[in-house]
C-alpha positions in Angstrom: 83.5 -152.4 -15.2 85.6 -149.4 -16.3 84.0 -147.1 -13.7 84.7 -149.7 -11.0 88.4 -149.9 -12.1 88.7 -146.1 -12.1 87.1 -145.8 -8.7 89.5 -148.4 -7.2 92.5 -146.7 -8.9 91.4 -143.3 -7.5 90.9 -144.8 -4.0 94.4 -146.4 -4.1 96.0 -143.2 -5.3 94.3 -141.1 -2.6 95.3 -143.6 0.1 98.9 -143.6 -1.1 99.0 -139.8 -1.1 97.5 -139.6 2.4 100.1 -142.1 3.7 102.9 -139.9 2.4 101.7 -136.9 4.4 103.6 -136.3 7.6 101.6 -137.9 10.4 101.7 -136.9 14.0 100.1 -134.7 16.6 99.0 -131.2 15.9 101.5 -128.5 16.9 100.9 -126.0 19.7 103.8 -123.6 20.2 104.2 -120.8 22.6 106.1 -117.8 21.2 109.5 -118.9 22.7 109.1 -122.4 21.3 108.2 -121.2 17.8 111.0 -118.7 17.8 113.5 -121.5 18.6 112.1 -123.8 15.9 112.6 -121.2 13.2 116.3 -121.8 13.6 116.2 -125.5 14.2 117.0 -127.5 11.0 114.8 -130.4 12.1 111.7 -128.2 12.4 112.5 -125.1 10.5 110.1 -125.9 7.6 107.3 -126.8 10.0 107.8 -123.5 11.8 107.8 -121.6 8.6 104.6 -123.3 7.5 103.1 -122.4 10.8 103.9 -118.7 10.3 102.6 -118.9 6.7 99.3 -120.3 7.9 99.0 -117.4 10.5 99.9 -114.9 7.7 97.2 -116.4 5.4 94.5 -116.3 8.1 95.3 -112.6 9.0 95.1 -111.7 5.3 91.9 -113.6 4.6 90.2 -112.2 7.7 91.0 -108.6 6.7 92.9 -108.0 9.9 96.3 -107.6 8.1 96.7 -106.1 4.7 100.0 -106.9 3.1 100.4 -106.4 -0.6 98.9 -109.3 -2.5 102.3 -110.7 -3.4 104.3 -113.6 -2.1 106.0 -112.7 1.2 109.1 -114.7 1.8 109.1 -116.9 4.8 112.4 -115.3 5.9 110.5 -112.0 6.1 107.7 -113.6 8.2 110.3 -115.0 10.5 112.0 -111.6 10.9 108.7 -109.8 11.6 107.8 -112.4 14.2 111.3 -112.2 15.8 111.4 -108.4 15.8 108.0 -108.3 17.4 109.1 -110.6 20.2 112.2 -108.5 20.8 110.1 -105.3 21.1 107.5 -107.0 23.2 109.4 -109.4 25.5 106.5 -109.9 27.9 104.8 -111.9 25.1 107.4 -114.6 25.5 105.5 -116.1 28.5 104.4 -119.7 27.9 100.7 -118.9 28.5 100.4 -117.3 25.1 100.0 -119.0 21.8 102.6 -118.4 19.1 99.8 -118.1 16.5 98.2 -115.2 18.5 101.4 -113.4 18.9 102.4 -113.9 15.2 99.0 -112.7 14.1 99.4 -109.5 16.2 102.9 -109.0 14.7 101.5 -109.3 11.1 98.5 -107.1 11.9 100.7 -104.3 13.2 103.3 -104.7 10.4 100.7 -104.6 7.7 97.8 -102.5 9.0 94.7 -102.2 6.9 93.7 -98.7 5.8 90.3 -97.6 7.1 
């Protein structure tokens, strides 16, 4: 009986936690869209999370080698923004923001070979 009560309690807690997660469609941004969202108070945190995810993937894949210390989201925003300023052709809507951000991080923190 106790195991059943615990199982039901865990199920209810998980369901409640899941319901509190923001629901909605997956985000696809082109570079221009993401750059604009990093300064939009309504989506700024979402855009920062997007850049943090790209940063994490480039680090874990060994493509980018930043120091293993926390990198502030403001720094990630600045690196992405600076990269777009120096590569304006990448602003075209046919590119994904994730691909451009990854390239920015790879070039900013190259791995030693």
